KELO-328580 format. One record per residue: x, y, z of N, C-alpha, C in turn; residue in three letters; chain. Coordinates in nm, 4 decimals. Each point is the difference from the previous one (the first is absolute). Layout:
@n.u = X; n.v = Y; n.w = Z; ca.u = X; ca.v = Y; ca.w = Z; c.u = X; c.v = Y; c.w = Z; residuo = ALA; cadena = A
...
This chain:
@n.u = 4.4813; n.v = -1.7839; n.w = 3.3067; ca.u = -0.0942; ca.v = 0.1012; ca.w = 0.0047; c.u = 0.0121; c.v = 0.1008; c.w = -0.1221; residuo = UNK; cadena = A
@n.u = 0.1397; n.v = 0.0171; n.w = -0.0440; ca.u = 0.0336; ca.v = 0.1076; ca.w = -0.0809; c.u = -0.0690; c.v = -0.0013; c.w = -0.1350; residuo = UNK; cadena = A
@n.u = -0.0546; n.v = -0.1204; n.w = -0.0538; ca.u = -0.0636; ca.v = -0.0103; ca.w = -0.1194; c.u = -0.1484; c.v = 0.0346; c.w = 0.0035; residuo = UNK; cadena = A
@n.u = -0.0550; n.v = -0.0018; n.w = 0.1153; ca.u = -0.1437; ca.v = 0.0364; ca.w = 0.0248; c.u = -0.0213; c.v = 0.1342; c.w = 0.0282; residuo = UNK; cadena = A
@n.u = -0.1026; n.v = 0.0655; n.w = -0.0528; ca.u = -0.0398; ca.v = 0.1315; ca.w = 0.0055; c.u = -0.1076; c.v = 0.0170; c.w = 0.1155; residuo = UNK; cadena = A
@n.u = 0.0428; n.v = 0.0492; n.w = 0.1034; ca.u = -0.0884; ca.v = 0.0321; ca.w = 0.1271; c.u = -0.0336; c.v = 0.1289; c.w = 0.0048; residuo = UNK; cadena = A
@n.u = -0.1295; n.v = 0.0331; n.w = 0.0462; ca.u = -0.0116; ca.v = 0.1550; ca.w = 0.0299; c.u = 0.0867; c.v = 0.0281; c.w = 0.1251; residuo = UNK; cadena = A
@n.u = 0.0272; n.v = 0.1263; n.w = 0.0090; ca.u = 0.0926; ca.v = 0.0494; ca.w = 0.1088; c.u = -0.0265; c.v = -0.0616; c.w = 0.1433; residuo = UNK; cadena = A
@n.u = -0.1057; n.v = 0.0240; n.w = 0.0406; ca.u = -0.0264; ca.v = -0.0660; ca.w = 0.1365; c.u = 0.0153; c.v = -0.1439; c.w = 0.0209; residuo = UNK; cadena = A
@n.u = -0.0191; n.v = -0.0678; n.w = -0.1002; ca.u = 0.0158; ca.v = -0.1414; ca.w = 0.0159; c.u = 0.1731; c.v = -0.0296; c.w = -0.0042; residuo = UNK; cadena = A
@n.u = 0.0599; n.v = 0.0646; n.w = -0.0943; ca.u = 0.1518; ca.v = -0.0085; ca.w = 0.0044; c.u = 0.0579; c.v = 0.0466; c.w = 0.1294; residuo = UNK; cadena = A
@n.u = -0.0601; n.v = 0.1038; n.w = 0.0429; ca.u = 0.0521; ca.v = 0.0490; ca.w = 0.1273; c.u = -0.0358; c.v = -0.0934; c.w = 0.1145; residuo = UNK; cadena = A
@n.u = -0.1026; n.v = -0.0681; n.w = 0.0072; ca.u = -0.0182; ca.v = -0.1037; ca.w = 0.1032; c.u = 0.1031; c.v = -0.1160; c.w = -0.0086; residuo = UNK; cadena = A
@n.u = 0.0069; n.v = -0.0630; n.w = -0.1246; ca.u = 0.1078; ca.v = -0.0991; ca.w = 0.0170; c.u = 0.1333; c.v = 0.0419; c.w = 0.0143; residuo = UNK; cadena = A
@n.u = 0.0399; n.v = 0.1183; n.w = -0.0369; ca.u = 0.1405; ca.v = 0.0730; ca.w = 0.0414; c.u = -0.0010; c.v = 0.0016; c.w = 0.1511; residuo = UNK; cadena = A
@n.u = -0.1101; n.v = 0.0624; n.w = 0.0616; ca.u = 0.0113; ca.v = 0.0302; ca.w = 0.1225; c.u = -0.0028; c.v = -0.1355; c.w = 0.0874; residuo = UNK; cadena = A
@n.u = -0.0555; n.v = -0.1076; n.w = -0.0345; ca.u = -0.0095; ca.v = -0.1332; ca.w = 0.0683; c.u = 0.1307; c.v = -0.0511; c.w = 0.0226; residuo = UNK; cadena = A
@n.u = 0.1219; n.v = 0.0462; n.w = -0.0679; ca.u = 0.1121; ca.v = -0.0503; ca.w = 0.0239; c.u = 0.0905; c.v = 0.1056; c.w = 0.0945; residuo = UNK; cadena = A
@n.u = -0.0685; n.v = 0.1116; n.w = 0.0510; ca.u = 0.0543; ca.v = 0.0865; ca.w = 0.0818; c.u = -0.0456; c.v = -0.0051; c.w = 0.1492; residuo = UNK; cadena = A
@n.u = -0.1237; n.v = 0.0406; n.w = 0.0243; ca.u = -0.0469; ca.v = 0.0192; ca.w = 0.1334; c.u = -0.1387; c.v = 0.0073; c.w = 0.0121; residuo = UNK; cadena = A
@n.u = -0.0633; n.v = -0.0455; n.w = 0.1154; ca.u = -0.1527; ca.v = 0.0423; ca.w = 0.0096; c.u = -0.0311; c.v = 0.1239; c.w = -0.0064; residuo = UNK; cadena = A
@n.u = 0.0634; n.v = 0.0816; n.w = 0.0461; ca.u = -0.0246; ca.v = 0.1441; ca.w = -0.0317; c.u = -0.0178; c.v = 0.0409; c.w = -0.1367; residuo = UNK; cadena = A
@n.u = 0.0986; n.v = -0.0423; n.w = -0.0834; ca.u = -0.0019; ca.v = 0.0220; ca.w = -0.1444; c.u = -0.1177; c.v = -0.0573; c.w = -0.0701; residuo = UNK; cadena = A
@n.u = -0.0539; n.v = -0.1142; n.w = 0.0541; ca.u = -0.0984; ca.v = -0.0810; ca.w = -0.0636; c.u = -0.1389; c.v = 0.1014; c.w = 0.0260; residuo = UNK; cadena = A
@n.u = 0.0105; n.v = 0.0240; n.w = 0.1432; ca.u = -0.1374; ca.v = 0.0914; ca.w = 0.0396; c.u = -0.0176; c.v = 0.1242; c.w = -0.0933; residuo = UNK; cadena = A
@n.u = 0.1121; n.v = 0.0634; n.w = -0.0282; ca.u = -0.0144; ca.v = 0.1221; ca.w = -0.0731; c.u = -0.0393; c.v = -0.0094; c.w = -0.1453; residuo = UNK; cadena = A
@n.u = -0.0160; n.v = -0.1349; n.w = -0.0417; ca.u = -0.0593; ca.v = -0.0139; ca.w = -0.1257; c.u = -0.1421; c.v = 0.0006; c.w = -0.0116; residuo = UNK; cadena = A
@n.u = -0.0720; n.v = -0.0021; n.w = 0.1232; ca.u = -0.1360; ca.v = -0.0211; ca.w = 0.0144; c.u = -0.0753; c.v = 0.1423; c.w = 0.0498; residuo = UNK; cadena = A
@n.u = -0.1192; n.v = 0.0195; n.w = -0.0445; ca.u = -0.0909; ca.v = 0.1029; ca.w = 0.0433; c.u = -0.0133; c.v = 0.0011; c.w = 0.1457; residuo = UNK; cadena = A
@n.u = -0.0338; n.v = 0.1131; n.w = 0.0726; ca.u = -0.0058; ca.v = -0.0118; ca.w = 0.1520; c.u = -0.1053; c.v = -0.1045; c.w = 0.0440; residuo = UNK; cadena = A
@n.u = -0.1016; n.v = -0.0193; n.w = -0.0700; ca.u = -0.1191; ca.v = -0.1035; ca.w = 0.0446; c.u = 0.0116; c.v = -0.1218; c.w = -0.0749; residuo = UNK; cadena = A
@n.u = 0.1065; n.v = -0.0307; n.w = -0.0598; ca.u = 0.0148; ca.v = -0.1110; ca.w = -0.0973; c.u = -0.0365; c.v = -0.1325; c.w = 0.0945; residuo = UNK; cadena = A
@n.u = -0.0351; n.v = -0.1074; n.w = -0.0817; ca.u = -0.0145; ca.v = -0.1158; ca.w = 0.0553; c.u = 0.0659; c.v = -0.1127; c.w = -0.0672; residuo = UNK; cadena = A
@n.u = 0.0761; n.v = -0.0935; n.w = 0.0950; ca.u = 0.0712; ca.v = -0.1057; ca.w = -0.0503; c.u = -0.0695; c.v = -0.1251; c.w = 0.0577; residuo = UNK; cadena = A
@n.u = -0.0277; n.v = -0.1113; n.w = -0.0809; ca.u = -0.0616; ca.v = -0.1185; ca.w = 0.0131; c.u = 0.1022; c.v = -0.1010; c.w = -0.0061; residuo = UNK; cadena = A
@n.u = 0.0558; n.v = -0.0740; n.w = 0.0888; ca.u = 0.0978; ca.v = -0.1057; ca.w = -0.0107; c.u = -0.0107; c.v = -0.0961; c.w = 0.1085; residuo = UNK; cadena = A
@n.u = 0.0152; n.v = -0.1401; n.w = -0.0361; ca.u = -0.0072; ca.v = -0.1086; ca.w = 0.0892; c.u = -0.1254; c.v = -0.0043; c.w = 0.0826; residuo = UNK; cadena = A
@n.u = -0.1118; n.v = 0.0400; n.w = -0.0429; ca.u = -0.1195; ca.v = 0.0096; ca.w = 0.0724; c.u = -0.0198; c.v = 0.1163; c.w = 0.0886; residuo = UNK; cadena = A
@n.u = 0.0814; n.v = 0.0931; n.w = -0.0016; ca.u = -0.0063; ca.v = 0.1290; ca.w = 0.0948; c.u = -0.0160; c.v = 0.1100; c.w = -0.0896; residuo = UNK; cadena = A
@n.u = -0.0664; n.v = 0.1088; n.w = 0.0531; ca.u = 0.0028; ca.v = 0.1224; ca.w = -0.0565; c.u = 0.0672; c.v = 0.1107; c.w = 0.0851; residuo = UNK; cadena = A
@n.u = 0.0806; n.v = 0.0757; n.w = -0.0718; ca.u = 0.0747; ca.v = 0.1133; ca.w = 0.0661; c.u = -0.0442; c.v = 0.1216; c.w = -0.0670; residuo = UNK; cadena = A
@n.u = -0.0559; n.v = 0.0890; n.w = 0.0695; ca.u = -0.0454; ca.v = 0.1278; ca.w = -0.0435; c.u = 0.0894; c.v = 0.1198; c.w = 0.0523; residuo = UNK; cadena = A
@n.u = 0.0374; n.v = 0.0984; n.w = -0.0972; ca.u = 0.0845; ca.v = 0.1061; ca.w = 0.0528; c.u = 0.1456; c.v = -0.0365; c.w = -0.0074; residuo = UNK; cadena = A
@n.u = 0.0781; n.v = 0.1185; n.w = -0.0275; ca.u = 0.1360; ca.v = -0.0162; ca.w = -0.0072; c.u = 0.0804; c.v = -0.0567; c.w = 0.1148; residuo = UNK; cadena = A
@n.u = -0.0577; n.v = 0.0290; n.w = 0.1168; ca.u = 0.0552; ca.v = -0.0657; ca.w = 0.1272; c.u = -0.0183; c.v = -0.1363; c.w = 0.0053; residuo = UNK; cadena = A
@n.u = -0.1286; n.v = -0.0550; n.w = -0.0346; ca.u = -0.0102; ca.v = -0.1401; ca.w = -0.0018; c.u = 0.0822; c.v = -0.0712; c.w = -0.1106; residuo = UNK; cadena = A
@n.u = -0.0049; n.v = 0.0625; n.w = -0.1118; ca.u = 0.0914; ca.v = -0.0573; ca.w = -0.1225; c.u = 0.1418; c.v = -0.0017; c.w = 0.0422; residuo = UNK; cadena = A
@n.u = 0.0494; n.v = 0.0852; n.w = 0.0538; ca.u = 0.1485; ca.v = 0.0267; ca.w = 0.0608; c.u = 0.0159; c.v = -0.1333; c.w = 0.0960; residuo = UNK; cadena = A
@n.u = -0.0952; n.v = 0.0032; n.w = 0.0968; ca.u = 0.0233; ca.v = -0.1122; ca.w = 0.1019; c.u = -0.0174; c.v = -0.1578; c.w = -0.0797; residuo = UNK; cadena = A
@n.u = -0.0954; n.v = -0.0062; n.w = -0.0967; ca.u = -0.0286; ca.v = -0.1245; ca.w = -0.0728; c.u = 0.1567; c.v = -0.0313; c.w = -0.0703; residuo = UNK; cadena = A
@n.u = 0.0761; n.v = 0.0961; n.w = -0.0707; ca.u = 0.0972; ca.v = -0.0341; ca.w = -0.0698; c.u = 0.1190; c.v = -0.0105; c.w = 0.0869; residuo = UNK; cadena = A
@n.u = -0.0047; n.v = 0.0519; n.w = 0.1170; ca.u = 0.1114; ca.v = -0.0061; ca.w = 0.1115; c.u = 0.0078; c.v = -0.1482; c.w = 0.0520; residuo = UNK; cadena = A
@n.u = -0.1414; n.v = -0.0513; n.w = 0.0141; ca.u = -0.0037; ca.v = -0.1378; ca.w = 0.0534; c.u = 0.0383; c.v = -0.1034; c.w = -0.0833; residuo = UNK; cadena = A
@n.u = -0.0455; n.v = 0.0267; n.w = -0.1243; ca.u = 0.0346; ca.v = -0.0973; ca.w = -0.1106; c.u = 0.1616; c.v = -0.0117; c.w = -0.0218; residuo = UNK; cadena = A
@n.u = 0.0599; n.v = 0.1238; n.w = 0.0148; ca.u = 0.1377; ca.v = 0.0088; ca.w = -0.0404; c.u = 0.0810; c.v = -0.0590; c.w = 0.1414; residuo = UNK; cadena = A
@n.u = -0.0469; n.v = 0.0121; n.w = 0.1090; ca.u = 0.0736; ca.v = -0.0601; ca.w = 0.1177; c.u = -0.0303; c.v = -0.1469; c.w = 0.0151; residuo = UNK; cadena = A
@n.u = -0.1017; n.v = -0.0458; n.w = -0.0540; ca.u = -0.0163; ca.v = -0.1623; ca.w = -0.0015; c.u = 0.0778; c.v = -0.0757; c.w = -0.1356; residuo = UNK; cadena = A
@n.u = -0.0073; n.v = 0.0794; n.w = -0.0959; ca.u = 0.0408; ca.v = -0.0757; ca.w = -0.1298; c.u = 0.1133; c.v = 0.0903; c.w = -0.0763; residuo = UNK; cadena = A
@n.u = 0.0829; n.v = -0.0753; n.w = -0.0570; ca.u = 0.0811; ca.v = 0.0638; ca.w = -0.1057; c.u = -0.0334; c.v = -0.0361; c.w = -0.1392; residuo = UNK; cadena = A
@n.u = -0.0306; n.v = 0.0818; n.w = -0.1078; ca.u = -0.0636; ca.v = -0.0432; ca.w = -0.1061; c.u = 0.0454; c.v = 0.0816; c.w = -0.1207; residuo = UNK; cadena = A
@n.u = -0.0278; n.v = -0.0368; n.w = -0.1145; ca.u = 0.0218; ca.v = 0.0691; ca.w = -0.1224; c.u = -0.1331; c.v = 0.0069; c.w = -0.0904; residuo = UNK; cadena = A
@n.u = -0.0424; n.v = 0.0923; n.w = -0.0635; ca.u = -0.0961; ca.v = -0.0055; ca.w = -0.0833; c.u = 0.0300; c.v = 0.0448; c.w = -0.1385; residuo = UNK; cadena = A
@n.u = -0.0377; n.v = -0.1006; n.w = -0.0938; ca.u = 0.0398; ca.v = 0.0247; ca.w = -0.1395; c.u = -0.1354; c.v = 0.0005; c.w = -0.0966; residuo = UNK; cadena = A
@n.u = -0.0402; n.v = 0.1402; n.w = -0.0293; ca.u = -0.1183; ca.v = 0.0047; ca.w = -0.0844; c.u = 0.0100; c.v = -0.0624; c.w = -0.1262; residuo = UNK; cadena = A
@n.u = -0.1047; n.v = -0.0688; n.w = -0.0473; ca.u = 0.0057; ca.v = -0.1161; ca.w = -0.1008; c.u = -0.0834; c.v = 0.0682; c.w = -0.1229; residuo = UNK; cadena = A
@n.u = -0.1185; n.v = 0.0705; n.w = 0.0462; ca.u = -0.1038; ca.v = 0.0554; ca.w = -0.1204; c.u = -0.0700; c.v = 0.1179; c.w = 0.0758; residuo = UNK; cadena = A
@n.u = -0.0560; n.v = 0.0817; n.w = -0.0792; ca.u = -0.1094; ca.v = 0.1075; ca.w = 0.0481; c.u = -0.1068; c.v = 0.0040; c.w = -0.1087; residuo = UNK; cadena = A
@n.u = -0.1149; n.v = 0.0079; n.w = 0.0472; ca.u = -0.1258; ca.v = 0.0100; ca.w = -0.0862; c.u = -0.0959; c.v = 0.0980; c.w = 0.0686; residuo = UNK; cadena = A
@n.u = -0.0946; n.v = 0.0500; n.w = -0.0709; ca.u = -0.0930; ca.v = 0.0876; ca.w = 0.0578; c.u = -0.1465; c.v = -0.0738; c.w = -0.0118; residuo = UNK; cadena = A
@n.u = -0.0739; n.v = 0.0177; n.w = 0.1143; ca.u = -0.1395; ca.v = -0.0600; ca.w = -0.0062; c.u = -0.0771; c.v = 0.0830; c.w = 0.0920; residuo = UNK; cadena = A
@n.u = -0.1294; n.v = 0.0350; n.w = -0.0528; ca.u = -0.0956; ca.v = 0.0959; ca.w = 0.0697; c.u = 0.0615; c.v = 0.1168; c.w = 0.0722; residuo = UNK; cadena = A
@n.u = 0.1035; n.v = 0.0652; n.w = -0.0603; ca.u = 0.0556; ca.v = 0.1277; ca.w = 0.0528; c.u = 0.1206; c.v = -0.0296; c.w = 0.1159; residuo = UNK; cadena = A
@n.u = 0.0335; n.v = -0.1233; n.w = -0.0199; ca.u = 0.1086; ca.v = -0.0297; ca.w = 0.1046; c.u = 0.1156; c.v = -0.0623; c.w = -0.0721; residuo = UNK; cadena = A
@n.u = 0.1125; n.v = -0.0208; n.w = 0.0624; ca.u = 0.1055; ca.v = -0.0452; ca.w = -0.0614; c.u = 0.0407; c.v = -0.1206; c.w = 0.0830; residuo = UNK; cadena = A
@n.u = 0.0183; n.v = -0.1353; n.w = -0.0808; ca.u = 0.0256; ca.v = -0.1237; ca.w = 0.0598; c.u = 0.1364; c.v = -0.0277; c.w = -0.0308; residuo = UNK; cadena = A
@n.u = 0.0837; n.v = -0.0227; n.w = 0.0992; ca.u = 0.1323; ca.v = -0.0275; ca.w = -0.0195; c.u = 0.0253; c.v = -0.1586; c.w = 0.0635; residuo = UNK; cadena = A
@n.u = 0.0558; n.v = -0.0821; n.w = -0.0819; ca.u = 0.0309; ca.v = -0.1374; ca.w = 0.0438; c.u = 0.1544; c.v = -0.0008; c.w = 0.0203; residuo = UNK; cadena = A
@n.u = 0.0244; n.v = -0.0413; n.w = 0.1241; ca.u = 0.1502; ca.v = -0.0153; ca.w = 0.0415; c.u = 0.0258; c.v = -0.1225; c.w = 0.0748; residuo = UNK; cadena = A
@n.u = 0.1429; n.v = -0.0280; n.w = -0.0216; ca.u = 0.0555; ca.v = -0.1139; ca.w = 0.0831; c.u = 0.0811; c.v = 0.0463; c.w = 0.1195; residuo = UNK; cadena = A
@n.u = -0.0570; n.v = -0.0515; n.w = 0.0972; ca.u = 0.0572; ca.v = 0.0439; ca.w = 0.1313; c.u = 0.0829; c.v = -0.1259; c.w = 0.0609; residuo = UNK; cadena = A
@n.u = 0.1372; n.v = 0.0337; n.w = 0.0258; ca.u = 0.0701; ca.v = -0.1160; ca.w = 0.0417; c.u = 0.0723; c.v = 0.0416; c.w = 0.1394; residuo = UNK; cadena = A
@n.u = 0.0090; n.v = -0.0810; n.w = 0.0912; ca.u = 0.0456; ca.v = 0.0313; ca.w = 0.1413; c.u = 0.0076; c.v = -0.0889; c.w = 0.0909; residuo = UNK; cadena = A
@n.u = 0.0218; n.v = 0.0232; n.w = 0.1309; ca.u = 0.0026; ca.v = -0.1032; ca.w = 0.0973; c.u = -0.1426; c.v = -0.0163; c.w = 0.0731; residuo = UNK; cadena = A
@n.u = -0.1094; n.v = -0.0211; n.w = -0.0732; ca.u = -0.1096; ca.v = -0.0160; ca.w = 0.0463; c.u = -0.0790; c.v = -0.1216; c.w = -0.0402; residuo = UNK; cadena = A
@n.u = -0.0926; n.v = -0.0574; n.w = 0.0560; ca.u = -0.0667; ca.v = -0.1379; ca.w = -0.0287; c.u = -0.0600; c.v = 0.0058; c.w = -0.1480; residuo = UNK; cadena = A
@n.u = 0.0388; n.v = -0.0784; n.w = -0.0890; ca.u = -0.0635; ca.v = -0.0118; ca.w = -0.1335; c.u = 0.0831; c.v = 0.0933; c.w = -0.1061; residuo = UNK; cadena = A
@n.u = 0.1200; n.v = 0.0360; n.w = 0.0556; ca.u = 0.0774; ca.v = 0.0653; ca.w = -0.1088; c.u = 0.0609; c.v = -0.0878; c.w = -0.1081; residuo = UNK; cadena = A
@n.u = 0.0095; n.v = 0.0575; n.w = -0.1154; ca.u = -0.0553; ca.v = 0.1278; ca.w = -0.0615; c.u = -0.1534; c.v = -0.0216; c.w = -0.0162; residuo = UNK; cadena = A
@n.u = -0.0734; n.v = 0.1144; n.w = -0.0326; ca.u = -0.1243; ca.v = 0.0112; ca.w = -0.0004; c.u = -0.0464; c.v = 0.1108; c.w = -0.1166; residuo = UNK; cadena = A
@n.u = -0.0913; n.v = -0.0346; n.w = -0.0734; ca.u = -0.0194; ca.v = 0.1158; ca.w = -0.0984; c.u = -0.1450; c.v = 0.0635; c.w = 0.0629; residuo = UNK; cadena = A
@n.u = 0.0019; n.v = 0.1315; n.w = 0.0192; ca.u = -0.1005; ca.v = 0.0887; ca.w = 0.0511; c.u = -0.0387; c.v = 0.0822; c.w = -0.0985; residuo = UNK; cadena = A
@n.u = -0.1356; n.v = 0.0435; n.w = 0.0050; ca.u = -0.0616; ca.v = 0.1133; ca.w = -0.0560; c.u = -0.0305; c.v = 0.1089; c.w = 0.0763; residuo = UNK; cadena = A
@n.u = 0.0627; n.v = 0.1309; n.w = -0.0561; ca.u = -0.0198; ca.v = 0.1150; ca.w = 0.0720; c.u = -0.0994; c.v = 0.0823; c.w = -0.0821; residuo = UNK; cadena = A
@n.u = -0.1162; n.v = 0.0420; n.w = 0.0711; ca.u = -0.1024; ca.v = 0.0846; ca.w = -0.0680; c.u = 0.0108; c.v = 0.1360; c.w = 0.0618; residuo = UNK; cadena = A
@n.u = 0.0331; n.v = 0.0852; n.w = -0.0893; ca.u = 0.0308; ca.v = 0.1441; ca.w = 0.0441; c.u = -0.1200; c.v = 0.0863; c.w = -0.0579; residuo = UNK; cadena = A
@n.u = -0.0543; n.v = 0.0813; n.w = 0.0882; ca.u = -0.0723; ca.v = 0.1208; ca.w = -0.0520; c.u = 0.0570; c.v = 0.1079; c.w = 0.0361; residuo = UNK; cadena = A
@n.u = 0.0204; n.v = 0.0977; n.w = -0.1028; ca.u = 0.0739; ca.v = 0.1230; ca.w = 0.0131; c.u = -0.0970; c.v = 0.1200; c.w = 0.0011; residuo = UNK; cadena = A
@n.u = 0.0419; n.v = 0.1050; n.w = 0.0781; ca.u = -0.0613; ca.v = 0.1059; ca.w = 0.0025; c.u = 0.1044; c.v = 0.1075; c.w = -0.0263; residuo = UNK; cadena = A
@n.u = 0.0126; n.v = 0.0622; n.w = -0.1250; ca.u = 0.1250; ca.v = 0.0945; ca.w = -0.0146; c.u = 0.1223; c.v = -0.0678; c.w = 0.0049; residuo = UNK; cadena = A
@n.u = 0.0865; n.v = 0.0475; n.w = 0.0735; ca.u = 0.1459; ca.v = -0.0343; ca.w = -0.0085; c.u = 0.0100; c.v = -0.1129; c.w = 0.1300; residuo = UNK; cadena = A
@n.u = -0.0970; n.v = -0.0171; n.w = 0.0552; ca.u = -0.0101; ca.v = -0.0967; ca.w = 0.1371; c.u = -0.0748; c.v = -0.1301; c.w = -0.0277; residuo = UNK; cadena = A
@n.u = 0.0112; n.v = -0.0834; n.w = 0.0741; ca.u = -0.0615; ca.v = -0.1413; ca.w = 0.0122; c.u = -0.1231; c.v = 0.0238; c.w = 0.1107; residuo = UNK; cadena = A
@n.u = -0.1184; n.v = -0.0289; n.w = -0.0566; ca.u = -0.1103; ca.v = 0.0098; ca.w = 0.0992; c.u = -0.0497; c.v = -0.1255; c.w = 0.0522; residuo = UNK; cadena = A
@n.u = 0.0280; n.v = -0.1207; n.w = -0.0665; ca.u = -0.0114; ca.v = -0.1110; ca.w = 0.0507; c.u = 0.1067; c.v = -0.1065; c.w = -0.0591; residuo = UNK; cadena = A
@n.u = 0.0127; n.v = -0.1067; n.w = 0.0670; ca.u = 0.0894; ca.v = -0.1070; ca.w = -0.0379; c.u = -0.0582; c.v = -0.1283; c.w = 0.0709; residuo = UNK; cadena = A
@n.u = -0.0287; n.v = -0.1001; n.w = -0.0947; ca.u = -0.0362; ca.v = -0.1334; ca.w = 0.0507; c.u = 0.0991; c.v = -0.1084; c.w = -0.0532; residuo = UNK; cadena = A
@n.u = 0.0450; n.v = -0.0705; n.w = 0.0992; ca.u = 0.1135; ca.v = -0.0975; ca.w = -0.0455; c.u = -0.0676; c.v = -0.1374; c.w = 0.0233; residuo = UNK; cadena = A
@n.u = 0.0012; n.v = -0.0948; n.w = -0.0928; ca.u = -0.0484; ca.v = -0.1252; ca.w = 0.0052; c.u = 0.0892; c.v = -0.1019; c.w = -0.0758; residuo = UNK; cadena = A
@n.u = -0.0272; n.v = -0.1305; n.w = 0.0320; ca.u = 0.0713; ca.v = -0.1110; ca.w = -0.0916; c.u = -0.0877; c.v = -0.0368; c.w = -0.1017; residuo = UNK; cadena = A
């Protein structure tokens, strides 16, 4: 990740992902939306619960590989490796930013 240049909110997200669900939730706007694995999580409390659930189920690492911009959003391609079915997998993270926070995040393979 050190060679890639991320906007501050995206860099904060990937750093927080190694810390705690609370740290991840603080990267998002109050009414932010996360879409992951066919589910939608709206608001910081739901985002915190989503991250806590994923962290309780799986141990994983995320290695961002590239970042591009498209339609005002930032697309990050990352390799996620861990103790989950299908590991490792390349995922696409689509971030929509508002100021210094993430307004929405969609994660897809």
